[in-house]
C-alpha positions in Angstrom: 77.2 189.8 141.6 75.2 192.9 142.1 77.3 195.9 143.1 74.3 198.0 144.1 73.0 196.0 146.9 70.3 197.2 149.3 71.0 198.0 152.9 69.7 194.6 154.0 71.8 192.9 151.4 74.8 195.0 152.4 74.4 193.9 156.0 74.2 190.2 155.0 77.2 190.5 152.7 79.2 192.2 155.4 78.2 189.5 157.9 79.3 186.8 155.5 82.7 188.5 155.0 83.2 188.8 158.8 82.3 185.1 159.3 84.9 183.9 156.8 87.5 186.3 158.0 87.1 185.0 161.6 87.0 181.4 160.5 90.3 182.1 158.8 91.7 183.5 162.1 92.3 186.9 160.6 91.9 190.3 162.2 90.5 193.3 160.4 94.1 194.8 160.4 95.6 191.7 158.8 92.9 191.6 156.1 93.2 195.3 155.4 96.9 194.8 154.7 96.0 192.4 151.9 93.4 194.6 150.1 93.2 198.2 148.9 91.1 199.7 151.7 91.7 200.6 155.3 90.8 198.7 158.4 88.1 201.3 159.2 86.5 200.9 155.8 86.6 197.1 156.1 84.8 197.5 159.4 82.1 199.5 157.8 81.8 196.9 155.1 81.3 194.2 157.7 78.7 196.3 159.5 76.9 196.8 156.2 77.3 200.6 156.2 79.7 200.8 153.3 79.3 199.5 149.7 81.7 197.0 148.2 82.7 197.4 144.6 83.1 194.3 142.5 86.9 194.8 142.3 87.2 195.2 146.1 85.1 192.1 146.7 87.4 190.3 144.4 90.4 191.4 146.4 88.7 190.4 149.7 87.8 187.0 148.3 91.3 186.4 147.1 92.7 187.4 150.5 90.3 185.0 152.2 90.9 182.2 149.6 87.2 181.9 148.7 85.1 182.2 145.6 83.3 185.5 145.5 80.0 183.6 144.9 80.3 182.1 148.4 79.1 185.4 149.8 75.8 185.1 147.8 74.1 181.9 148.9 70.7 181.1 147.4 68.1 181.7 150.1 64.5 180.6 149.6 61.3 180.7 151.6 58.1 182.5 152.2 59.2 184.4 155.3 62.4 186.3 156.2 63.3 183.9 159.1 62.9 180.9 156.8 65.1 182.6 154.2 67.7 183.5 156.8 67.9 180.3 158.8 66.8 177.3 156.6 69.2 175.7 154.1 67.5 173.7 151.3 69.4 170.6 150.2 70.0 172.0 146.7 71.4 175.3 148.2 74.2 173.9 150.4 77.5 175.6 150.1 80.7 173.6 149.5 83.5 174.1 152.1 86.3 171.9 150.7 87.5 174.4 148.2 88.2 176.8 151.1 90.4 174.4 153.0 94.2 174.7 153.1 94.6 171.0 152.4 93.4 169.3 149.3 90.5 166.9 149.1 92.8 164.1 148.1 94.9 164.6 151.2 91.9 164.9 153.6 90.0 162.1 152.0 86.6 163.8 152.1 84.5 166.7 150.8 82.4 168.9 153.0 79.2 170.8 152.6 77.9 173.4 155.0 74.6 172.4 156.5 74.4 175.4 158.8 73.0 178.7 157.4 76.0 180.6 158.7 79.6 180.3 159.9 78.8 182.6 162.8 78.1 181.3 166.3 79.9 178.8 168.5 79.6 175.7 166.3 78.6 174.6 162.9 77.1 171.6 161.1 78.7 170.0 158.0 78.1 166.9 155.8 81.2 165.0 154.8 81.4 162.6 151.8 84.2 160.1 151.7 84.7 158.8 148.2 85.3 155.0 147.8 88.9 154.2 148.8 89.6 157.9 149.6 91.6 159.1 152.5 94.6 156.9 152.2 97.0 158.6 154.7 100.5 159.8 154.0 103.4 157.9 155.5 104.0 158.4 158.4 100.4 158.9 159.3 99.7 162.6 160.3 96.9 163.1 162.7 95.1 166.5 163.0 95.0 168.2 166.3 93.5 171.6 167.3 91.5 173.2 170.0 87.8 172.4 170.2 85.5 169.4 170.0 83.9 167.2 167.3 80.7 165.2 167.3 79.5 163.1 164.4 77.2 160.3 163.2 77.9 158.0 160.3 74.9 158.2 157.9 76.1 155.6 155.4 79.0 153.4 154.6 82.0 152.7 156.8 84.7 155.0 158.0 88.0 154.3 159.8 88.7 156.7 162.6 92.2 156.9 164.1 92.5 158.5 167.5 96.2 158.7 168.4 97.4 155.1 167.8 93.9 153.5 168.2 92.1 152.5 165.0 88.3 152.4 165.2 85.8 151.1 162.5 82.6 153.2 162.4 79.5 151.9 160.5 76.1 153.4 159.6 74.4 154.7 162.8 77.6 154.8 164.9 78.3 158.2 166.5 81.2 159.7 168.5 82.5 162.8 170.2 86.0 163.8 171.4 88.1 166.8 172.1 89.8 167.7 168.9 93.1 168.1 170.7 93.4 164.3 170.4 95.3 163.6 167.2 92.8 162.2 164.7 92.4 161.1 161.1 89.7 159.5 158.9 89.6 157.4 155.8 87.2 155.2 153.8 88.9 151.9 153.0 85.8 150.4 151.3 84.5 150.5 147.7 81.4 152.4 148.7 80.9 156.1 149.5 80.5 156.9 153.2 78.8 160.0 154.6 78.9 161.6 158.0 77.2 164.6 159.6 79.4 166.7 162.0 78.9 169.3 164.7 82.1 171.1 165.3 83.3 173.9 167.6 84.8 176.3 167.2 84.3 177.4 163.6 87.4 176.6 161.5 88.0 176.3 157.7 91.8 176.0 157.9 92.9 172.4 157.9 
């Protein structure tokens, strides 16, 4: 981590902090109560008008339950728009470590395909390990405000919507309001992958 970031880098870093804070459902006030700086100073950090020491960034990262390196994605390209908006395959950022539920409980691991967590929706890639996602008993379905759209890229995934169990295979797609209780698992011996578009942004499962 470079503590002496340029103004452009400071704005990008502040934007990343704001995105994760909002995805966590935290206000500036709540975050400031967990770190050693004021709400006003945090606001300046998010706007890119105040520098962040390595120690303070560590505090913010701990409060947001994220690795500090998350805020420094590798961006490549010939032009500024390419560097800002395009995510190369090798530069994808992991999401699963940020979730409040374990990968074993969820049954999948996620990577962020979008270049940012800002906006009204985001795109993710889910990998279901062979035989992963065996649900707890009784089966707990997830339910929250928003909507989910996805396509199965490879393998087979079992989708449970309320009490209805649906088998999804390569090329199958779906969409539903995420207020419907839902759960996924891979019951096969091969990895399965899906690409999702989800709204609103959330990293708390």
